[in-house]
N, C-alpha and C positions, 0 to 999 in steps of 0.2 A: 057352447059348442064343446062338444068333446074332445077330446084329444086325438081320438082313436078318425071323428070325420075330420078335423082339422086335415089329419096326417093323409087320410082321402083324398082330400078337398088337391093339397100341395101337391098331394104322387100325382093323382089326376091331370091339377090344371099344370103343372110341370110337362108329364107325356105329354098330355092333351094339345100343349103349345111346340112340344117335337115335330109331336104327328104334322101338325098344320103347316110350319117351316118346312118341314120335309117333302109335305105337298104342295103347297106352293112353289117349291122350287122346281119339281120333278112338273106341273103343271106349266112355267116358266120355259125350262129348256127345251122340252116337249114341244112346245109349243111353235116357242120361235125358231128350231129346228128343222119345222115343217114348212113355214113360213119360208125361212129364206130358202129349201130346196126348191119351190115355186121361183125364189128372183134366182135362182143359179141359173135353173135351165132357163129362164126368157134372157138374161145377157147372155148369156152361153149360145142362144138359137143366134139372137140378131149380132152381136159381132160377130158370131162366125160368120154373117152370110155377108155383112158389111164388110168382110175382109180375105173372102173368097172370090168376092163377083164385084166389078164398079165397073161394070154397062151394063144397060139394063134387059140387056139379051144373057147376059151370064146370070142374071139377081130370075128373071125367067127361068132360066133352065134351071138352076136350084131350088123353086118355089113348088117345080115341080115333085124334086124327088122327097117322100113322107120325111118329115122330121121329129124332133121329139114328141111322144105325144101327150094330148094334152094343152098343146103350144100352138096357137096360130097366128099365121107372120100380114101382115101387111104392108105395101109399100107406099109412098107418098113421092109426091113431087113439091117442089117450091112454093107454088101455089096453095097447098094443106089438102089437093087431089090425091084420090086414093089412084096408083097407077097399077099394081097388080097388086093379088091377094094371092095365098099360099090354102089347102085344103082347110078346109071349114071356117073360111073366113065369112061365112054367107053369117053366122049366126055368134057373130060380134058386136058388139054394139057398138052406135055413132061416136067415135072418138078423134076430138082435134089434136094432132100429136103436137101441134105448136101452142094448144095450152097445158099438154102434160109438160113443156118444155118449159115453158112459163113461171111455170106452180107447179111443182117435184113435191107431191104426197110426202106421207108420211110411209111407214112399215108398214105393211096389213097388218098388225097382230094390234090386240087391247097394249092398253098403254101399261101396266102391268107385268106383261109379256116384254113389253118393251127393254123393263128394266133390266129382264136375263141378259147375261151376253153371248154374241154366238157360238153355239159350239166348232163351227169351222167356218173359218173368214171368208167371207163370199171374193175379195181382191178387191182391186178400182176396179174401176168403168168408168166408160167412157158414153154412155148414155145418161138417163132421170129415169127415174120412177115415176109410176105414178098408181091411183087407185078410182077406179068408175065405177058405177052402177046403172045396170041394163035396164030397159023400162020397167021387165018383172020384178025391181029392187033386188038384183042378183049382183055380187059385187066381182068384177074382174080386173086382175092386177097385169100391166103395159108396162112397158120397159122400149123408150124411143133414142133411138141414135144418131144424130143428126150427125152430116157431112154433104158435102158440096158435089155440085152436077146438079145433071137431070134427076137422080133420085137421093133426095132432100132427106127423106124418114125414114128410116126400118122402123115398126114398133111389132114387138113379141107381146102375144096376148094369152092368158089361162086364166077360167074360171075356178072361184071360190069356192064355189056350192057346196062341193061334195067335202072336200078341206072344212067350211066354216061348218058344216054338218057334225061334222069327224070329229073334231076337235070340243063343239059346243057338249055333244056326248063324254066325252073326255074330262070335262068340266065338268058335267053332273055327276059321272061318279066320283070325280079327285073329293067334291060334296058332300058325297052319301058316306066315301068311305072316309073320312076326316071325322064326319058327325060321328058316323060308328067306331070308331078308333078312338073319339074322346071319350063318349062311354063307354066303350072296351074298357078303356085306363082308369076313367073314375070307379068305376065297379070294381074291376082289379088294384087296384091302390084301394078302397076301402077294405077288399080282402087283406088286403097283404098287411095292413094297418092293423086291422083286427088279430090276424095269427101274430105280429110282432108284438102286439100291447098281448099277446094271451097269459105270457107270466105276469107281467104287469096285474088284470083283472086276478089270477089267484093268486097274488100275490095280496092283493090288497083286500079281498075276502079272508085268508089267510091272518090277516090281521084283524079284522073286524071281528071274527069269529074269537078271537082270541080277550081283547078285547072286553067283549061282550061274557065269554066265559071264563076269563081269569087262568085260561089252560095255556101253560107255558110250553106245556111237551108236544104241541101241534108245529108241525114244520113246512115247510113249503116245498114240493117237488118241484126236485131240483134236473130238466133234462140234459143228457150226453151233448151236452154243446159248450163252446169255448169262450161266445160272444158275452158283450154287457150285461142283454139279459139272464144270461146265465150265471154271470159273475154278482148281480144285484141278488140272483137267488140265495148262491152263498152264503154271499156277505149278510142277509137277512134272518140265513138259518142260526149263522155267528151270530149273534146278534141277538138272536133266543135262547141262545143258548148261556150265553151273558146275563141276558133277562133273566131264565129260570136261578141259574145260580146267585142271583142278587135275591130274587124274591124266596127260594128255599131257606138262603143265610138269614132272610129278615125274617121269615120266619121264627124261627129255630131261636135268633136273637131276640124277637118279642115274646117267644114261649116261658126263654132263660129267662127274660128279665123279672118276671112277671114272677118267676118262681122263685129266682133269688130276692123279688122285692116280698112276693109275700112271707119268707121268712121272718124275715123280722118281725113284720107288722105282725104277721100271727103269736110269735112270743111274746113283744111288746101287748096285744089287748089281751094275752090269756094271763099278763101279772097284772096289768089292771083290775082287770076284773074278780079279779080275787082277793086286791085287794080293799075294792069296791062290795065283796060277798061277806069280808070277814075283815068287818075295822077294829074288831081286837086280838087281831094277829099277832102275837109275841113278837115283839122290837127286833129281835134276829133274825127271825122268819121278813118280816117286815123291809129291816135292810136290804134281806139278801133277793127280794123281790125286786126293790131299785135300784141295784146294781144290773139286776140282769138287764132290765128295762135301760140303763144307761147303754150296759156295752151294744147292747141290740139297738140301737137310737142313733150309737159310733158309725154302729158298722153300718147302716144306713145310710148315713151321711158318707163312707163312705165308696159307696155302691155308685149314688147318685152322683156325688162327684166325678167318679167315675164315667162312668154312662158323660155326665154333660164334657168329657174330655173325647168321649169315641163320636158322640153330633158333631160337636167339632174337626175332629178329624171329617169325617163323610161330609160337611158342609165346603170341607176346602179351605178352609181359614188358614189364610198361613200363620208365621210365627214371627216374634220377630227375633230381630238380627244385631245382635254386634262380638264384639270382642270378648272371645272367655277362655280365662286361663281354664285348661283341661283338668290341671292336675290341682289346683287348686279348689274345685265341682265335688274332684275325687273325695279328696281331704275332709271340704263340710261333710261330703256327704255318708263316712267313710264315719264321721265323728259321730253321727246321727244314726247309723245303722248300729251303735254299739249298743244301747238303748234297747233294739229289738235284740242282742244275742240272750241266751240263755246257758250262758257255760260253755259256750265255741268259739273258737280264737280266731282273732280276724288279722291277717295279717297282710303286708306290703312287699312285695316279693322286689317290685324295682318300680319307680317311680320317674318320669325325666320330666321336662319343660313342653309345654305344646298350648298354643297358643290355634284359639277355630273361632269363623265366625257362628253365632246361634246365637238362640236362645237359655239364657241361665239357670231358668227357674226350670225350665223343663227338661236340660239333661239333668242337673242334680236329681230332679223327678225319676230321669230314666236312669241312672245309678242306685235309687232308692230300690225300688223294683227291683232290678236285678238283686240286688242284695237284699232284698226283704225275701224273696224264693229261694237263696242260698242258705240262710239262716234258716227257715223255717222247714227245709227238707232235710237239714243237719243238724244231728243228734249230739247230744251236748260237750260231746267228750269230743267232734267234731273240729273242722280250721276251716275257715275261707281261705285263698287267697286275691289279691286285687296283683295287675299291675298296671303300668300306662307307661306303652313305649310307642317311639316315635322312628318311622321306618319314610323316609324321603318324604313326600307329601303328603304321607298317612300317620293319622296318631290312633294304634289301639289298646285299648282296653277289654282288660282282661280275669277275669268272675271264674275263681277255681273250689271248686268245694271238695270236700270228704259228702257228701249225703247220698241218700240211696239208691241216686240214677232214675234214668228215663229207658224205660226197656222202646225196644226201638220201632215199635209197632206204633208207641202215641209218638214221640219224637215228632214228625210233622203234622202231627196238628196240633200243637203247644202252644202259635201263637192265634188258636181260635180263638173266637169268644168264649165266653164259659165254659170253657174247657179244661177237664181236669185227668191228667191221668192215672189218677189215682184214685179210684171210686171211696176208699174209706174216708178221703177227702174231702168229698164230695159235699159235707156239710161241714167243714173251716167257717167256724164262726170266723178267723183273721180274714181270709181272703173273700175275692172277688169273681175269681177267675176272669179277669180283667186285664190284669196287670200288665202279664206280656205284649196280649195286644198294643195296648197305648206305649209300652215301650216300643216297640217295631211302627208305630203311627211316629214318635216320636226323631228317631232312627232317621224316616224314612225322608221327614223332612228336613235333615241333616243334610240331606244326600248319602246318606249314611250305612252304612251294612249290619244287621245285626244274625247272630247263628250260635247257635248250640250242638253241642256233644256233645255225649251220657251212655251211659250202658248202668246194668242195676247192680249195684252195690259196688263203684267205683265209680261214685259222685257224678257232676257237671259241671261242662267247663263251657262259659259266655262270653262269646268275641265281640265286642263291636268295636266297626271302624267308622273315622270321621277323617275327612278333608281337612287337611292342615290351612292356615291363611298365611297363605303367599305374601302377602303386606306386612305379617307381621314377625321381625325377626325374633330369634330362637337364641336361648345362650346356652 
């Protein structure tokens, strides 16, 4: 069963139930009010006659006066025989007042209506109500007041045929209106559910189209609405923006990785084919071809290692954590980086003690990446300066060089994969274009920050900020 149909049935059922309850309550209260009004008229007439007349003559005088329309009065003696009758008494069925007094009847309404409370209290009564049927099966409501004396019983009677017929028609109308109301509420519920779920259907259709066509440029139309479905459409479009960016980034990454992997493989293949075609190649040229194959193989190994590191980062795999002496890691990275220098001076400006929680291998890799970039773009006569300072709960590692610097338009992109700010170095055999993205991943895994500031011709400054271990004493 579809969600639209379920919602429509729920709407229709609940509203239909409300209509049914209201209809039953209306029918009960309306019917009870009419029959209670008959009982009230009968009681008023009979008790007024008993109160106003104490002798048979007085009773006879009052009976000649027209009473309430629709109410007939009869007076009985102690033997149960009719003594006097008012107007229209000839139409009354034969009634034994003694039987009415001995066996009072229930109200003249059906049991369902009897559950409804009276809209107006009838009040205490001196007599007994009865319900009798005439020869033609018509219903009559009677009220008998008993007293001492020659006038033993005073009975007021009213026919119920007209009222019964009216209530029967009213009952049929209530049933009809309830059925029509339930049908209308069901249809309205289906229409409301269909309208309410139309944005969901649009969203589903758009998602299916995107899944089939892989066109992440499509968006769900967002109406000017502030409800949950409007927010859902906005959130879905934001998710599509993120997916489109991730998809484009993945496409660029695959294209760049294929290009980077193809270059060393092409060079290695060319040298191998050269060796195969010229078996009598001079030893010097053969040695150079072998060295070229070795260089490209090492570059390919570095590239694969960097790709594996980024794959680990994308997979969200955690790093191991232990106490690390940040100053010692920096000194070890500095010792290894001296072998990469081509005449540049590497100096330590300031070095403080700091302990952090992290992965020592990854932290050392981070420092080597930043140092390698600083040395790569600093001329042989330049200087690379390192510094480690502690500020309360933060350790700040600074790398400052006097290299060529980075143009402002390139600076926001330096942490993108395979991005090179200098096109002349796009084929730099020593780099892969993945160093700074890996460095940023390492810093993020340690809940730190890395930033670059630079200007062309003025060098570059890289700052790494890490949280100091609070449980570790610092001397």
